[in-house]
Every structure is written in C-alpha cells, then in structure tokens.
N, C-alpha and C positions, 0 to 999 in steps of 0.2 A: 599210090594215090588210093583212095576209097572210093569206088565206082558204083553209082547212082540210078538206078532207073524209076521213071514215074507209073504208075499205073492210075489213071485217072489225070485228065487234064482241063477239069474246071476252075471253080474261082477260085481256088486256093492253090493250085499248082501254079500259080505265077510267082507264091513266097518262094515256092520250093527249087523249081527251074531259074528264077533271078537270083537265088543262092549258089548253087550248084553250079548255073552254067555261065556267069559273070565273073566265077571264081572268087567269091566271098566267105568262101568254107575251105578253111587250111586243110591240106591234103583231100579235099570232096571232088568230085569228077559229075557232072551230070553224064549218061555213054549212050540211054534210049529213054523212047517215050511211049504211052498207048492208051489209048483210048477209044471205046469202039463208035465214038464219032469221029470219022478220018481228018475231019475240017481240023478240029479240038487235037487232034495229035498232030498233024502237019505244023499248024500253027509254029507251035513249041520245037518240033524237029526241025525245021526250015531256020528260026531263028538261030538257035542253039547249034543248028549243022552237025545234030544227031540224028541216028535213022528213029522212024517214026512208025507204027503198028495201030493196028484195030484189034488186033489178039494176044494176051498176055502170054499165052504159051508158046504159040510161036514167037514171041519177042526170046521168051527163056530159051528155046530151043536153039535160036540164032544168036543171041547174046549171051546164051546162059554164062561162058567162060571168061566175060568180060564185065560181069555185075558181079558186085559186092553186097549189093543192100537195093531193096525194094521200096519203093516211098508208096503205100497204098494211098490215094487220095480222092477213091470214089466217093460216091454218098455214102451218108452215115449205113443208112442199112446192107449195104455191099462189105463193109470193113470185113465182119467178120467170116463172111464165104470167100472172099477174093485172099485174106488171110492165109485161111485153111487149104489153099487151093495150092495159093502160093509156096508156102514151107516147104513143103518134099524137094524144092529145089535146091534147098541148102545154102539157103542166102537170106540174110540178115532181112527184119523187116522193120520197117518203121510206121506207123499206121496213124492219120489222123484223130482229132479225136471226135464222138467219142470214140474208144475201142471196139465198140460193140453198142448194140440195143437191150440185150437181155444177158443177165448174168451166167448162162447156160454158155451162150455165146462167145464168153470172153473166155470161160474155162476151157471149151473146146479151141480156143485160137493159144492160150497158154502150153494147151496140151501137145498142139500140132507142132508148133516151136520148139519144143519141150522135145519131142520124138525126133524132129530133121536135126537136132543140136544147132539152133540158131536162136539169136536175140529176136526178142520182140521191144520195140522204144516204142512208147504213147508220147504224141504230141503235147507239150504243155507248156507251148513257147512263151509265156508269160510269167514264169517263174524264172524267167532271165532277165526283167526288166531291172533297170540299174533300182530304182526305189525300192521295187518288190526284194532284190539280193539286200538291199540294207537293214531292210524289215525281219526278216528272216535270220541274219547277222545279228540282230539287237536280240531276236527270241532265244535264237542259241548260247547267247552271253548272259540271259537270264533278266534282259534291263528291267522287264515288264514286271517279274514278281508273281505276284497270282493274279492269272488272266481272269476277267471280270465279263468283256461279250466281245463278240466280234461280228460285223458286221457287213454286206458285200450288198451291190446298189447296180444295178445293170438296167441301164433308162435307155434302151437303142431305139429306131426307128428303122421298121421293116414293114413297108406297106403292101398292099395286095400286089403290085407289080412285081415285087421281089417273090412273096412265093408261089405267083404265075409262070415263075419262069422255067420250074420243072414239076413235073406231075408228083414227085415223091416229096417235095418240101411240105412241111408241116403234118405229113402223114404219120399214122402210129407206127404203121409196119416198116418206114424205110426213114424215119427223120426224128419223130417228136415235136415237141413246141419248144418254147424259149430256155427251159432249163436243161433238156439232153443237147441243146444249138448254142446257142449265144451265149448262154451263162455258166457253161459245162466250165469255161477257165477260170470261171472265179469261183464256181463251185469248190472245185480242186484246190486253189490257193487259200479259201478260207480254213479248209479242214488241213491242209499242210501246217496254215500258221496256229488253230487252235488247237487240231489232236483231234483222236479219234471221236466220232461221236454217239453219244449214247440213243437219242431219239432225235424224230421228228416228226412235224405237224403241219401240214402244209393246206392253203387254198389257193385255185386259179379259178381263172376265164377265160373265156376266147372272147376280148371287148371289140375289137377292131376289123379285125379281116373275118375271111371266110376259108376256114383250116381245120382239121380234125381236131388238131390239138389245142395247147395253151397258148397265148401270145403274153399273159400275164397272170404273174402269181408271188404268193409270198409264204414264207417256210420260217417258222422257230424250231430252232434244234438246241437241245440239251449235248454236250459235251461231258466226257468222262472226268473230266476233271472239273466239272462242279461248275463250269460257265455255260454262258449262254450264247446263243448267234441268231442272227435275223439274216434272211437272205428276201429282197425284194429286187423281183426281174421281170423285165416286159421289154416287149418290142413293139407298144402301142403309144410311144414317146411321138411328139405330133409337133412342130412338122419334120424335124433332124432328132439326130442322135445328141445326148446331154452327158451324159457318163459310164462309167466305169468302172466301180470306187470299189474301196474297203476302208474298214475302220478295225482296228484293234486297240483294246482297252483294259490296261491291269492295273494295278495298286500302284506300282512305281512309274506308271507312262503311259501315253496315248500317240497314238499313228496314225496317218491317214493320208492314204494315196488317193487320189483324184487322176481327171484327164478322162479320156475318150477311153483307153484300156489299160487302168491302172497302171500308169507311164508316170503321172507327176506328182510328186510328192509336196501334200499341201501342210499337214500338221507332224512335227515330229520333236515333242516334249516329255523330258523322262526330270525324274523328282533328284534323281543323281545323274549331274553331268557329267561328262569327260570331253576333253578338250577337242576330238572333233565332230562335236555335236553341230558347233557353230557354222561349218559349213555344209551339211548333209542339205539342208533343205535346197541353198544355192544351187549345190553340185548336180544333187540328183532331181531338180523340182523336173526334169523331163528327160526322157529316151533322144536319143537323137533322131535326127527328121525324121526319118521312113518310121515312127511310131510304131506301127501296125505290123512292119516287115523284120523290125530290129531281133526281136525274140527267134524268130524263125533261124535267124544266121546263127545265134549262140545255140540252140539248140540243136543244129544240124552239126555245128563244131563240136558238141559234147558228145553226139553219138560217133563221131570219127574219133575221137579221143578216144572212148570207151573203146571201140574196135580195136585200135591198135596198140591201144595201152593193156588189154585186156581186164580192164576195170569197170565197176559198174557207172551205169550211167543215172543222172537225176530221174529220168522216168521211166522204167522200164514195165513190164506186163503187169505184175502183179498192184504195182503205184498207180496205173492207171485205173486198175479193176476198182480200188479204193472208192475211186470218185463215179463211177459206174453206179456201185453199190446205195452210194448214199441219194444218186437221182433216180434211180428204182425206189428206194424208198418214199423220196418225197411223192412222188406219182404216185406210188401203193397206198401213203397217208391221202391225197387227192381223193382216189377214187374211193373210199372207205369213209372219209371223213374222220380217221383217227389217230391217233399217235400210233407210229411206227417205231419198234425199236429194231437199231441195228442188227444186222448177223441175222435176216431175216430171209425166208424163201417167200418171193413173189407169187403172189394168187391172183389179185385183183388190178396190179399194174398195166397201164394198156401197151408202155411202149415197146417196140418190137413185136407187137400182136400181131399175127397175118389172119386175113378175115377168114 
C-alpha cells in the first residue's frame, strides 16, 4: 500500500480524505491528518479512524515511517512554504492547485523536492474527466488538423459569504482571484489542449464582492502554433453556478465540453468520422454521479501507479509550473494593460505579493 497523510483539512480535504479513507484509490490508504485547527483535524481523524495532529512536524516525527506521500491541502499561499518544509522528510508530495502563487516559489518547491529525492505531483483532476480524456485522444490522433481557436468559460457563483469564510480568501498575498483559484484548472486544460502560449492580453475587474483580487476577467491568447484563444472567467454569476466549459475548434473538427466542471460532452463533430464517434456524445456526456470528486479518484490512482511502477504521472511539478506561468502572465497583463509574452519575468503581477 501507498500511505498518505493530509496537511490541511479545509474545503478540499473531503475529496482527498473520502477517496483515500474509503478505499476508492487502489493500493492507496489514509494514515494521518493534520490541521492547525484541532476540530478540523479531529473530524477527519475520527471519521476515518486515523491519528490527527495540529503540528505537521509532530505528525512526521511520530508517523513518518508509516507515511509515503504527503498531500498539501492548505490555502494557496501556504503551498510553497509547506512543500519546502516537508520535502526533507523524504516523502513524495501531492500539492493542490495552484502549486504556488509565484514562479520563484514554484522553482524553490521543485528544487527542494529534487534535493530530497522525492516526487512532486500537482493536482489537476479535471484532466481525468471522461469527456476531457476523449478530447485529448482526438487531439493526439490529429483529428482536428490545424487548430484555430480554444475557449474556456468559467461562470461560477462565489458570493461575499464565501470570501468571508477565511481572511486569506481573495487576497493577493494568499489566494488571488478567479484566475488563480477557480479557473486555474480550466487554464491548465486549455494550455494542455492547445499547446504552449506565445502571448496574453487580459482585462479584469472586481464586480460584485469586496476582495483585493478580481472576480471577473477576460483574456485573449495567441498560441505558438498560430491558434487564438479566449478565457472568460467570473465568480460573479448570480444566483448560482452556470458552467465550466471548453471549446476546441480546428480545420477538421469541433468539440465542446460543458457542464459545471468540464464534465459533459456537448458537441463532437469531425469532418472525417470514425466508427466510435456515434457513441461518444452518449457514452461520455457526463461523468459518474460525483462530478466534482471523480477526477480526484483517478488523479490519486495515477499518483499511486506512478510511485509503484516508477513511471511519470500525468501532472508533475514542471507541468504544474506551466499553468502558473500562464496565470502570472495574465496578472502581469492586467496590471500593465499590455500584451505579455510568455517566458517572462514578473514585475507587476500582484499574485503572491506580501504587503
């Protein structure tokens, strides 16, 4: 078995704890949990009958020989610090999105894990959604031909009560806005499908809530292959979530995936059809019932398989850094009002900046 410990027992912990504690991950098990707030740690500790801690170093001292992987599920601004502190224990690390808030911190995380001889995995669970897997297969089979345009739309609802749950939410130093938080998975998917980005031009506003960062923004992208892209992201949809969608257009085909979290195949049209096309929309029109949790199951299965078989996982540290660089470039463009070329050094990006 590959044994996991959780550091951070907040909102996302239920996905990790549920999968690992209920036997949903083949050859993966939950053996310890930790959170600064004892009640949060106690909840998961008692629910899954594992030791719980309020100090991650105490946990590692007492349980280290029983732990193979540490899942860092703390707030976004703590990911880098906790990864760097825990890497020397010699355990592989899974870190939730975004892996860090600055590229410097991401690089320090990669260096710390490399020095300790451990693997760094970045959670991008939507890559495992059934419709997304089929889209990726079509791209790898060159069924689209020349890519023309890629679009993502994140139209979610996060009201003031959501941001008031914790003082770090919506702050530049610890969280960022809709691009860094809610839309980060979709940004990752767009780049994964369309290829490396050449430049971005972005605008944003804080429309309906009282936070430092943005709740609404748009981005125009140019990809290195000549294709164009559009990102529309907001948490100002009212009164409830609308969609998390992606469209890919090419000279030989069009695919659109919709649903709440890129989980429902809407359009699957190709100039050159193949026998399996007829069943794709029907068979992959929706994930299993737990749409929001399904991807975490498959993601953690991928991590376990990568460790046990000593092979690459789908999303490791360098791959996670790519989407962070794109998000940083988006924020740089918002602040400067200019088009920003990728492979840049951030000068005006507020994400991760301490006061």
